[in-house]
A tleap script that builds the chain and sets N, CA, C and O, in Angstrom:
source leaprc.protein.ff14SB
mol = sequence {
  NMET PRO SER ILE ALA ASP LEU LEU ARG PRO
  ILE ARG GLU ASP ARG ALA ARG ALA GLY VAL
  THR ILE THR TYR ALA ASP LEU ALA ARG ALA
  ALA GLY VAL PRO SER PRO HIE ARG ILE HIE
  LYS THR GLY ASP ALA LEU GLU VAL LEU MET
  GLU ALA ASP ALA ALA ALA GLY ARG PRO LEU
  LEU ALA ALA VAL ALA ILE SER LYS ALA ARG
  ASP GLY ALA PRO ALA PRO GLY PHE PHE GLN
  LYS ALA ALA GLU LEU GLY LEU TYR PHE GLY
  PRO ASP ARG GLY ALA GLN ALA THR MET PHE
  HIE ARG LEU GLU LEU ALA LYS VAL TRP SER
  ALA TYR ALA CALA
}
set mol.1.N position { 10.212 -3.699 -18.788 }
set mol.1.CA position { 11.652 -3.562 -18.137 }
set mol.1.C position { 11.119 -3.773 -16.680 }
set mol.1.O position { 10.047 -3.450 -16.169 }
set mol.2.N position { 12.323 -4.487 -16.127 }
set mol.2.CA position { 11.772 -5.007 -14.942 }
set mol.2.C position { 11.740 -4.621 -13.563 }
set mol.2.O position { 12.638 -3.940 -13.070 }
set mol.3.N position { 10.766 -5.017 -12.933 }
set mol.3.CA position { 10.521 -4.510 -11.671 }
set mol.3.C position { 11.432 -4.569 -10.498 }
set mol.3.O position { 12.061 -5.602 -10.268 }
set mol.4.N position { 11.548 -3.385 -9.651 }
set mol.4.CA position { 12.756 -3.722 -8.855 }
set mol.4.C position { 12.927 -4.808 -7.600 }
set mol.4.O position { 13.871 -4.869 -6.812 }
set mol.5.N position { 11.798 -5.603 -7.646 }
set mol.5.CA position { 11.654 -7.398 -6.651 }
set mol.5.C position { 12.741 -7.968 -7.871 }
set mol.5.O position { 13.843 -8.402 -7.535 }
set mol.6.N position { 12.294 -7.920 -9.396 }
set mol.6.CA position { 12.992 -8.504 -9.911 }
set mol.6.C position { 14.511 -8.185 -9.800 }
set mol.6.O position { 15.287 -9.140 -9.750 }
set mol.7.N position { 14.853 -7.285 -9.769 }
set mol.7.CA position { 16.469 -6.751 -9.684 }
set mol.7.C position { 16.832 -7.044 -8.865 }
set mol.7.O position { 17.978 -7.475 -8.985 }
set mol.8.N position { 16.272 -7.074 -7.488 }
set mol.8.CA position { 17.373 -7.403 -6.269 }
set mol.8.C position { 17.021 -8.750 -5.876 }
set mol.8.O position { 17.557 -9.250 -4.888 }
set mol.9.N position { 15.788 -9.662 -6.869 }
set mol.9.CA position { 16.153 -11.052 -6.489 }
set mol.9.C position { 17.696 -11.550 -6.645 }
set mol.9.O position { 18.423 -11.942 -5.732 }
set mol.10.N position { 17.872 -11.488 -7.405 }
set mol.10.CA position { 19.820 -11.780 -8.041 }
set mol.10.C position { 20.433 -12.016 -7.415 }
set mol.10.O position { 20.931 -13.093 -7.087 }
set mol.11.N position { 20.620 -10.325 -6.865 }
set mol.11.CA position { 22.047 -9.739 -6.176 }
set mol.11.C position { 21.512 -10.949 -4.475 }
set mol.11.O position { 22.361 -11.556 -3.821 }
set mol.12.N position { 20.133 -10.978 -4.190 }
set mol.12.CA position { 20.077 -11.093 -2.675 }
set mol.12.C position { 20.382 -12.863 -3.016 }
set mol.12.O position { 20.646 -13.458 -1.972 }
set mol.13.N position { 20.387 -13.734 -4.220 }
set mol.13.CA position { 20.377 -15.044 -4.227 }
set mol.13.C position { 22.170 -15.201 -4.093 }
set mol.13.O position { 22.986 -15.879 -3.468 }
set mol.14.N position { 22.152 -14.289 -4.943 }
set mol.14.CA position { 24.358 -14.192 -4.976 }
set mol.14.C position { 24.764 -14.241 -3.044 }
set mol.14.O position { 25.393 -14.936 -2.246 }
set mol.15.N position { 24.054 -13.213 -3.068 }
set mol.15.CA position { 24.520 -13.190 -0.978 }
set mol.15.C position { 24.262 -14.227 -0.090 }
set mol.15.O position { 24.914 -14.434 0.933 }
set mol.16.N position { 23.148 -14.993 -0.543 }
set mol.16.CA position { 23.125 -15.902 0.080 }
set mol.16.C position { 23.878 -16.914 -0.102 }
set mol.16.O position { 24.218 -17.680 0.799 }
set mol.17.N position { 24.239 -17.017 -1.411 }
set mol.17.CA position { 25.260 -18.586 -2.058 }
set mol.17.C position { 26.241 -17.918 -1.440 }
set mol.17.O position { 26.990 -18.848 -1.142 }
set mol.18.N position { 26.632 -17.168 -1.136 }
set mol.18.CA position { 28.013 -16.620 -0.458 }
set mol.18.C position { 28.055 -16.708 1.158 }
set mol.18.O position { 29.114 -16.462 1.735 }
set mol.19.N position { 26.958 -17.042 1.842 }
set mol.19.CA position { 26.518 -16.610 3.280 }
set mol.19.C position { 26.614 -15.556 4.269 }
set mol.19.O position { 26.712 -15.589 5.496 }
set mol.20.N position { 26.532 -14.091 2.960 }
set mol.20.CA position { 26.851 -13.306 3.612 }
set mol.20.C position { 25.216 -11.960 3.790 }
set mol.20.O position { 24.042 -12.170 3.483 }
set mol.21.N position { 25.997 -10.393 4.523 }
set mol.21.CA position { 24.583 -10.123 4.477 }
set mol.21.C position { 24.787 -8.935 3.286 }
set mol.21.O position { 25.766 -8.984 2.542 }
set mol.22.N position { 23.798 -7.893 3.179 }
set mol.22.CA position { 24.206 -6.825 2.249 }
set mol.22.C position { 23.178 -5.629 3.079 }
set mol.22.O position { 22.180 -5.804 3.778 }
set mol.23.N position { 23.865 -4.424 2.685 }
set mol.23.CA position { 23.224 -3.316 3.436 }
set mol.23.C position { 22.016 -3.029 2.561 }
set mol.23.O position { 21.979 -3.420 1.395 }
set mol.24.N position { 21.032 -2.348 3.122 }
set mol.24.CA position { 19.859 -1.941 1.934 }
set mol.24.C position { 20.397 -0.722 1.202 }
set mol.24.O position { 19.903 -0.463 0.105 }
set mol.25.N position { 21.143 -0.121 1.583 }
set mol.25.CA position { 22.096 0.775 0.267 }
set mol.25.C position { 22.910 0.443 -0.491 }
set mol.25.O position { 23.182 1.239 -1.390 }
set mol.26.N position { 23.630 -0.876 -0.434 }
set mol.26.CA position { 24.479 -1.272 -1.197 }
set mol.26.C position { 23.363 -2.512 -2.071 }
set mol.26.O position { 23.919 -2.953 -3.077 }
set mol.27.N position { 22.551 -2.845 -1.933 }
set mol.27.CA position { 21.421 -4.019 -2.687 }
set mol.27.C position { 20.695 -2.970 -3.635 }
set mol.27.O position { 20.454 -3.061 -4.839 }
set mol.28.N position { 20.322 -1.597 -2.432 }
set mol.28.CA position { 19.943 -0.380 -3.860 }
set mol.28.C position { 20.851 -0.012 -5.399 }
set mol.28.O position { 20.748 0.152 -6.614 }
set mol.29.N position { 21.485 -0.031 -4.599 }
set mol.29.CA position { 22.655 0.664 -5.665 }
set mol.29.C position { 23.436 -0.475 -6.712 }
set mol.29.O position { 23.876 -0.240 -7.837 }
set mol.30.N position { 23.458 -1.675 -6.026 }
set mol.30.CA position { 24.235 -2.557 -6.382 }
set mol.30.C position { 22.467 -2.807 -7.935 }
set mol.30.O position { 22.573 -2.756 -9.160 }
set mol.31.N position { 21.494 -2.985 -7.306 }
set mol.31.CA position { 20.191 -3.171 -8.569 }
set mol.31.C position { 20.097 -1.716 -9.555 }
set mol.31.O position { 19.773 -1.814 -10.739 }
set mol.32.N position { 20.318 -0.793 -9.125 }
set mol.32.CA position { 20.436 0.404 -9.862 }
set mol.32.C position { 18.867 0.481 -9.501 }
set mol.32.O position { 18.051 0.214 -10.384 }
set mol.33.N position { 18.427 0.853 -8.173 }
set mol.33.CA position { 17.205 0.948 -8.115 }
set mol.33.C position { 17.587 2.632 -8.181 }
set mol.33.O position { 18.482 3.123 -7.493 }
set mol.34.N position { 16.744 3.406 -9.130 }
set mol.34.CA position { 16.547 4.798 -9.080 }
set mol.34.C position { 16.100 5.685 -7.785 }
set mol.34.O position { 15.054 5.537 -7.153 }
set mol.35.N position { 17.054 6.574 -7.551 }
set mol.35.CA position { 16.179 7.649 -6.605 }
set mol.35.C position { 15.388 8.611 -7.107 }
set mol.35.O position { 15.463 8.845 -8.313 }
set mol.36.N position { 14.816 9.078 -6.584 }
set mol.36.CA position { 14.697 9.466 -4.930 }
set mol.36.C position { 13.940 8.019 -4.267 }
set mol.36.O position { 13.415 7.035 -4.787 }
set mol.37.N position { 14.234 8.540 -2.577 }
set mol.37.CA position { 13.818 7.432 -1.965 }
set mol.37.C position { 13.648 5.706 -2.469 }
set mol.37.O position { 12.690 4.940 -2.372 }
set mol.38.N position { 15.407 5.469 -3.188 }
set mol.38.CA position { 15.569 4.565 -3.233 }
set mol.38.C position { 15.629 3.105 -1.970 }
set mol.38.O position { 15.486 1.921 -2.275 }
set mol.39.N position { 15.846 3.588 -0.730 }
set mol.39.CA position { 16.001 2.455 -0.070 }
set mol.39.C position { 14.514 2.279 0.550 }
set mol.39.O position { 14.242 1.229 1.132 }
set mol.40.N position { 13.293 3.591 0.389 }
set mol.40.CA position { 11.947 2.835 0.693 }
set mol.40.C position { 11.614 2.081 -0.352 }
set mol.40.O position { 11.193 0.931 -0.224 }
set mol.41.N position { 11.790 2.720 -1.567 }
set mol.41.CA position { 11.562 1.377 -3.090 }
set mol.41.C position { 12.196 0.381 -2.972 }
set mol.41.O position { 11.626 -0.544 -3.552 }
set mol.42.N position { 13.743 -0.116 -2.181 }
set mol.42.CA position { 14.197 -1.310 -2.136 }
set mol.42.C position { 12.847 -1.830 -1.032 }
set mol.42.O position { 12.090 -2.712 -1.437 }
set mol.43.N position { 12.691 -1.369 0.003 }
set mol.43.CA position { 12.342 -1.479 1.129 }
set mol.43.C position { 10.538 -2.321 0.549 }
set mol.43.O position { 9.846 -3.289 0.864 }
set mol.44.N position { 10.520 -1.660 -0.014 }
set mol.44.CA position { 8.931 -2.038 -0.786 }
set mol.44.C position { 9.031 -3.528 -1.435 }
set mol.44.O position { 8.217 -4.433 -1.253 }
set mol.45.N position { 10.247 -3.585 -2.259 }
set mol.45.CA position { 10.143 -4.803 -2.835 }
set mol.45.C position { 10.788 -5.887 -2.423 }
set mol.45.O position { 10.991 -6.814 -3.206 }
set mol.46.N position { 11.195 -5.924 -1.154 }
set mol.46.CA position { 11.850 -6.776 -0.543 }
set mol.46.C position { 10.189 -7.224 0.443 }
set mol.46.O position { 9.980 -8.244 1.101 }
set mol.47.N position { 9.656 -6.551 0.307 }
set mol.47.CA position { 8.407 -7.070 1.269 }
set mol.47.C position { 7.763 -7.992 0.083 }
set mol.47.O position { 7.450 -9.154 0.343 }
set mol.48.N position { 7.605 -7.549 -0.986 }
set mol.48.CA position { 6.820 -8.488 -2.285 }
set mol.48.C position { 7.471 -9.496 -2.484 }
set mol.48.O position { 6.877 -10.503 -2.870 }
set mol.49.N position { 9.379 -9.527 -2.205 }
set mol.49.CA position { 9.489 -10.757 -2.368 }
set mol.49.C position { 9.494 -11.872 -1.160 }
set mol.49.O position { 9.777 -13.067 -1.245 }
set mol.50.N position { 9.011 -10.955 0.227 }
set mol.50.CA position { 9.104 -11.818 1.387 }
set mol.50.C position { 7.672 -12.446 0.766 }
set mol.50.O position { 7.747 -13.665 0.923 }
set mol.51.N position { 6.459 -12.113 0.155 }
set mol.51.CA position { 5.302 -12.404 0.011 }
set mol.51.C position { 5.254 -13.376 -0.423 }
set mol.51.O position { 4.454 -14.203 0.016 }
set mol.52.N position { 6.298 -13.727 -1.714 }
set mol.52.CA position { 6.234 -14.542 -2.827 }
set mol.52.C position { 6.775 -15.884 -2.098 }
set mol.52.O position { 6.138 -16.937 -2.065 }
set mol.53.N position { 8.228 -15.650 -1.438 }
set mol.53.CA position { 8.720 -16.278 -0.041 }
set mol.53.C position { 7.983 -17.005 0.590 }
set mol.53.O position { 8.110 -18.227 0.513 }
set mol.54.N position { 7.155 -16.493 1.269 }
set mol.54.CA position { 6.357 -17.136 2.168 }
set mol.54.C position { 5.155 -18.284 1.541 }
set mol.54.O position { 4.929 -19.359 2.097 }
set mol.55.N position { 4.318 -17.721 0.034 }
set mol.55.CA position { 3.287 -18.356 -0.418 }
set mol.55.C position { 4.034 -19.281 -0.777 }
set mol.55.O position { 3.158 -20.127 -0.956 }
set mol.56.N position { 4.901 -19.756 -1.007 }
set mol.56.CA position { 6.047 -20.806 -1.948 }
set mol.56.C position { 6.630 -21.718 -1.077 }
set mol.56.O position { 7.097 -22.762 -1.531 }
set mol.57.N position { 6.681 -21.391 0.487 }
set mol.57.CA position { 6.893 -22.124 1.498 }
set mol.57.C position { 8.751 -21.961 1.616 }
set mol.57.O position { 9.381 -22.715 2.357 }
set mol.58.N position { 9.357 -21.013 0.879 }
set mol.58.CA position { 10.858 -20.555 0.982 }
set mol.58.C position { 11.102 -19.946 2.552 }
set mol.58.O position { 10.252 -19.411 3.263 }
set mol.59.N position { 12.634 -20.215 2.890 }
set mol.59.CA position { 13.166 -19.344 3.476 }
set mol.59.C position { 13.031 -17.908 2.869 }
set mol.59.O position { 13.188 -17.619 1.683 }
set mol.60.N position { 12.512 -16.524 4.535 }
set mol.60.CA position { 12.779 -15.160 3.144 }
set mol.60.C position { 13.916 -14.935 3.356 }
set mol.60.O position { 14.597 -14.876 4.380 }
set mol.61.N position { 14.150 -14.774 2.039 }
set mol.61.CA position { 15.471 -14.303 1.232 }
set mol.61.C position { 15.912 -13.084 1.791 }
set mol.61.O position { 17.128 -12.938 1.908 }
set mol.62.N position { 15.050 -12.054 2.209 }
set mol.62.CA position { 15.091 -10.442 2.782 }
set mol.62.C position { 15.666 -10.933 3.809 }
set mol.62.O position { 15.952 -10.088 4.658 }
set mol.63.N position { 15.933 -11.958 4.039 }
set mol.63.CA position { 16.480 -11.286 5.545 }
set mol.63.C position { 18.243 -11.334 5.423 }
set mol.63.O position { 18.982 -11.188 6.396 }
set mol.64.N position { 18.656 -11.542 4.183 }
set mol.64.CA position { 20.313 -11.266 3.512 }
set mol.64.C position { 20.647 -9.638 3.550 }
set mol.64.O position { 21.771 -9.152 3.671 }
set mol.65.N position { 18.746 -8.543 3.346 }
set mol.65.CA position { 19.283 -7.276 3.549 }
set mol.65.C position { 18.996 -6.852 4.530 }
set mol.65.O position { 17.838 -7.010 4.916 }
set mol.66.N position { 20.086 -6.033 5.452 }
set mol.66.CA position { 20.445 -5.628 6.631 }
set mol.66.C position { 20.329 -3.832 6.749 }
set mol.66.O position { 20.310 -3.116 5.747 }
set mol.67.N position { 20.272 -3.404 7.904 }
set mol.67.CA position { 20.066 -2.402 8.144 }
set mol.67.C position { 21.354 -1.446 9.204 }
set mol.67.O position { 21.445 -1.618 10.419 }
set mol.68.N position { 22.415 -0.278 8.250 }
set mol.68.CA position { 23.579 -0.440 8.729 }
set mol.68.C position { 23.488 0.272 10.118 }
set mol.68.O position { 24.261 0.163 11.069 }
set mol.69.N position { 22.149 1.164 9.983 }
set mol.69.CA position { 21.896 1.803 11.499 }
set mol.69.C position { 21.475 0.632 12.400 }
set mol.69.O position { 21.692 0.894 13.583 }
set mol.70.N position { 20.943 -0.567 12.198 }
set mol.70.CA position { 20.461 -1.688 13.160 }
set mol.70.C position { 21.396 -2.444 13.545 }
set mol.70.O position { 21.111 -3.400 14.266 }
set mol.71.N position { 22.778 -2.195 13.146 }
set mol.71.CA position { 24.190 -3.275 13.507 }
set mol.71.C position { 23.367 -4.371 13.254 }
set mol.71.O position { 22.823 -5.098 14.086 }
set mol.72.N position { 23.306 -4.449 11.670 }
set mol.72.CA position { 23.230 -5.666 11.536 }
set mol.72.C position { 21.995 -6.555 11.608 }
set mol.72.O position { 22.021 -7.781 11.494 }
set mol.73.N position { 20.905 -5.805 11.812 }
set mol.73.CA position { 19.353 -6.517 11.862 }
set mol.73.C position { 18.637 -5.874 10.584 }
set mol.73.O position { 18.729 -4.670 10.348 }
set mol.74.N position { 18.123 -6.506 10.005 }
set mol.74.CA position { 17.240 -5.582 9.081 }
set mol.74.C position { 16.066 -4.420 9.616 }
set mol.74.O position { 15.915 -4.241 10.825 }
set mol.75.N position { 15.537 -3.921 8.955 }
set mol.75.CA position { 14.930 -2.638 9.411 }
set mol.75.C position { 13.454 -3.241 9.778 }
set mol.75.O position { 12.940 -4.077 9.035 }
set mol.76.N position { 12.728 -2.726 11.085 }
set mol.76.CA position { 11.335 -2.899 11.672 }
set mol.76.C position { 10.062 -3.508 10.172 }
set mol.76.O position { 9.155 -4.321 10.353 }
set mol.77.N position { 10.282 -3.044 9.257 }
set mol.77.CA position { 9.284 -3.816 8.359 }
set mol.77.C position { 9.832 -5.053 7.985 }
set mol.77.O position { 9.049 -5.673 7.264 }
set mol.78.N position { 10.971 -5.693 8.222 }
set mol.78.CA position { 10.783 -6.875 7.769 }
set mol.78.C position { 10.224 -7.670 8.991 }
set mol.78.O position { 9.561 -8.665 8.700 }
set mol.79.N position { 10.384 -7.394 10.266 }
set mol.79.CA position { 9.779 -7.886 11.379 }
set mol.79.C position { 8.238 -7.928 11.536 }
set mol.79.O position { 7.636 -8.650 12.331 }
set mol.80.N position { 7.709 -7.086 10.699 }
set mol.80.CA position { 6.141 -6.658 10.266 }
set mol.80.C position { 6.072 -7.174 9.513 }
set mol.80.O position { 4.864 -7.329 9.694 }
set mol.81.N position { 6.249 -7.718 8.631 }
set mol.81.CA position { 6.036 -7.831 7.040 }
set mol.81.C position { 6.260 -9.252 7.961 }
set mol.81.O position { 5.074 -9.559 8.082 }
set mol.82.N position { 6.943 -10.225 8.624 }
set mol.82.CA position { 7.153 -11.133 8.510 }
set mol.82.C position { 5.711 -11.653 9.701 }
set mol.82.O position { 4.980 -12.625 9.506 }
set mol.83.N position { 5.635 -10.820 10.733 }
set mol.83.CA position { 4.152 -10.935 11.189 }
set mol.83.C position { 2.981 -11.198 10.792 }
set mol.83.O position { 2.217 -12.146 10.975 }
set mol.84.N position { 2.914 -9.961 10.057 }
set mol.84.CA position { 1.731 -10.356 9.095 }
set mol.84.C position { 1.794 -11.398 8.101 }
set mol.84.O position { 0.762 -11.560 7.450 }
set mol.85.N position { 2.563 -11.976 7.896 }
set mol.85.CA position { 2.515 -13.251 7.036 }
set mol.85.C position { 2.481 -14.779 7.949 }
set mol.85.O position { 2.510 -15.948 7.565 }
set mol.86.N position { 2.402 -14.126 9.396 }
set mol.86.CA position { 2.589 -15.367 10.220 }
set mol.86.C position { 3.352 -16.121 10.514 }
set mol.86.O position { 3.075 -17.239 10.946 }
set mol.87.N position { 4.545 -15.652 10.337 }
set mol.87.CA position { 5.725 -16.385 10.229 }
set mol.87.C position { 6.892 -16.083 11.610 }
set mol.87.O position { 7.876 -16.708 12.004 }
set mol.88.N position { 6.231 -14.846 12.063 }
set mol.88.CA position { 6.556 -14.102 13.446 }
set mol.88.C position { 6.009 -13.766 14.250 }
set mol.88.O position { 4.825 -13.641 13.938 }
set mol.89.N position { 6.252 -13.464 15.427 }
set mol.89.CA position { 5.069 -13.020 16.444 }
set mol.89.C position { 6.492 -12.712 17.700 }
set mol.89.O position { 7.129 -13.366 18.526 }
set mol.90.N position { 6.442 -11.490 17.248 }
set mol.90.CA position { 7.369 -10.699 18.349 }
set mol.90.C position { 7.604 -8.586 17.852 }
set mol.90.O position { 7.242 -7.828 16.952 }
set mol.91.N position { 8.082 -8.545 18.611 }
set mol.91.CA position { 8.977 -7.229 18.852 }
set mol.91.C position { 9.599 -6.606 17.309 }
set mol.91.O position { 9.867 -7.522 16.532 }
set mol.92.N position { 9.821 -5.439 16.853 }
set mol.92.CA position { 10.583 -5.237 15.607 }
set mol.92.C position { 11.865 -5.171 16.558 }
set mol.92.O position { 11.800 -3.947 16.670 }
set mol.93.N position { 12.727 -5.427 17.157 }
set mol.93.CA position { 13.717 -4.996 17.703 }
set mol.93.C position { 14.019 -5.860 19.061 }
set mol.93.O position { 13.044 -6.345 19.635 }
set mol.94.N position { 15.305 -6.070 19.591 }
set mol.94.CA position { 15.428 -6.518 20.751 }
set mol.94.C position { 15.973 -8.470 20.405 }
set mol.94.O position { 15.877 -9.065 19.332 }
set mol.95.N position { 16.456 -8.958 21.595 }
set mol.95.CA position { 16.553 -10.874 21.417 }
set mol.95.C position { 15.750 -11.342 20.638 }
set mol.95.O position { 16.150 -11.625 19.509 }
set mol.96.N position { 14.160 -11.603 21.051 }
set mol.96.CA position { 13.855 -12.314 20.240 }
set mol.96.C position { 13.715 -11.540 18.702 }
set mol.96.O position { 13.779 -12.503 17.938 }
set mol.97.N position { 13.576 -10.457 17.954 }
set mol.97.CA position { 14.233 -10.020 16.982 }
set mol.97.C position { 15.180 -10.451 16.348 }
set mol.97.O position { 15.166 -10.723 15.147 }
set mol.98.N position { 16.352 -10.582 17.308 }
set mol.98.CA position { 17.836 -10.891 16.865 }
set mol.98.C position { 17.694 -12.372 16.265 }
set mol.98.O position { 18.349 -12.823 15.325 }
set mol.99.N position { 16.759 -12.998 16.960 }
set mol.99.CA position { 17.237 -14.697 17.451 }
set mol.99.C position { 16.246 -15.025 15.839 }
set mol.99.O position { 16.511 -15.979 15.107 }
set mol.100.N position { 15.170 -14.061 15.562 }
set mol.100.CA position { 14.405 -14.594 14.538 }
set mol.100.C position { 15.178 -14.464 13.059 }
set mol.100.O position { 15.249 -15.308 12.166 }
set mol.101.N position { 15.671 -13.256 13.109 }
set mol.101.CA position { 16.417 -12.773 12.347 }
set mol.101.C position { 17.780 -14.134 11.841 }
set mol.101.O position { 18.036 -14.626 10.742 }
set mol.102.N position { 18.390 -14.366 13.226 }
set mol.102.CA position { 19.678 -15.539 13.155 }
set mol.102.C position { 18.994 -16.786 12.413 }
set mol.102.O position { 19.601 -17.094 11.388 }
set mol.103.N position { 18.059 -17.442 12.648 }
set mol.103.CA position { 17.106 -18.691 12.386 }
set mol.103.C position { 16.870 -18.388 11.308 }
set mol.103.O position { 17.639 -19.071 10.632 }
set mol.104.N position { 16.243 -17.741 10.612 }
set mol.104.CA position { 16.199 -17.092 9.482 }
set mol.104.C position { 17.462 -17.472 8.338 }
set mol.104.O position { 17.520 -18.371 7.499 }
set mol.105.N position { 18.465 -16.340 8.705 }
set mol.105.CA position { 19.423 -16.378 8.191 }
set mol.105.C position { 20.227 -17.671 7.514 }
set mol.105.O position { 20.630 -17.733 6.353 }
set mol.106.N position { 20.346 -18.642 8.507 }
set mol.106.CA position { 20.690 -19.960 8.433 }
set mol.106.C position { 19.407 -20.954 7.936 }
set mol.106.O position { 19.671 -22.132 7.694 }
set mol.107.N position { 18.547 -20.652 7.844 }
set mol.107.CA position { 17.957 -20.767 6.979 }
set mol.107.C position { 17.805 -20.664 5.302 }
set mol.107.O position { 17.135 -21.391 4.568 }
set mol.108.N position { 18.484 -19.746 5.018 }
set mol.108.CA position { 18.836 -18.814 3.844 }
set mol.108.C position { 20.041 -19.463 3.144 }
set mol.108.O position { 20.229 -19.816 1.980 }
set mol.109.N position { 20.722 -19.495 4.158 }
set mol.109.CA position { 22.089 -19.832 3.973 }
set mol.109.C position { 21.933 -21.624 3.341 }
set mol.109.O position { 22.454 -22.138 2.351 }
set mol.110.N position { 21.139 -22.131 4.233 }
set mol.110.CA position { 21.483 -23.305 3.924 }
set mol.110.C position { 20.793 -23.884 3.195 }
set mol.110.O position { 21.118 -24.977 2.732 }
set mol.111.N position { 19.400 -23.143 2.852 }
set mol.111.CA position { 19.051 -23.731 1.387 }
set mol.111.C position { 19.705 -23.106 0.045 }
set mol.111.O position { 19.537 -23.559 -1.087 }
set mol.112.N position { 20.600 -21.812 0.444 }
set mol.112.CA position { 21.190 -21.374 -1.073 }
set mol.112.C position { 22.955 -21.865 -0.991 }
set mol.112.O position { 23.862 -21.547 -1.760 }
set mol.113.N position { 22.995 -22.666 0.138 }
set mol.113.CA position { 24.327 -23.328 -0.153 }
set mol.113.C position { 24.712 -23.910 -1.260 }
set mol.113.O position { 24.002 -24.750 -1.812 }
set mol.114.N position { 26.017 -23.496 -1.778 }
set mol.114.CA position { 26.528 -24.368 -3.348 }
set mol.114.C position { 26.527 -26.151 -3.122 }
set mol.114.O position { 26.839 -26.892 -4.055 }
savepdb mol mol.pdb
quit
């Protein structure tokens, strides 16, 4: 049985190729992440994938997953994990976080452009 991370990867890659984002809830639903706590499970799996992307020198594909409640920005865990990986140095909200997310999205969209 594939891991949740394995289920998320192709959906995120499709969104990256299309140059669009997806909410955590829609990503969890599209991947068939089981309840309960499917958003939390999705977030945990995204962090695993962030580790793999960082280790491989790839842009953080997790940037395409956003929080509906944060006006198009990822949840704080995205920024905290990026900081843990040495890729981001700043708060998990505000102008600096917004700029980091936009730059990471641009790298993702460029890397996955058809």
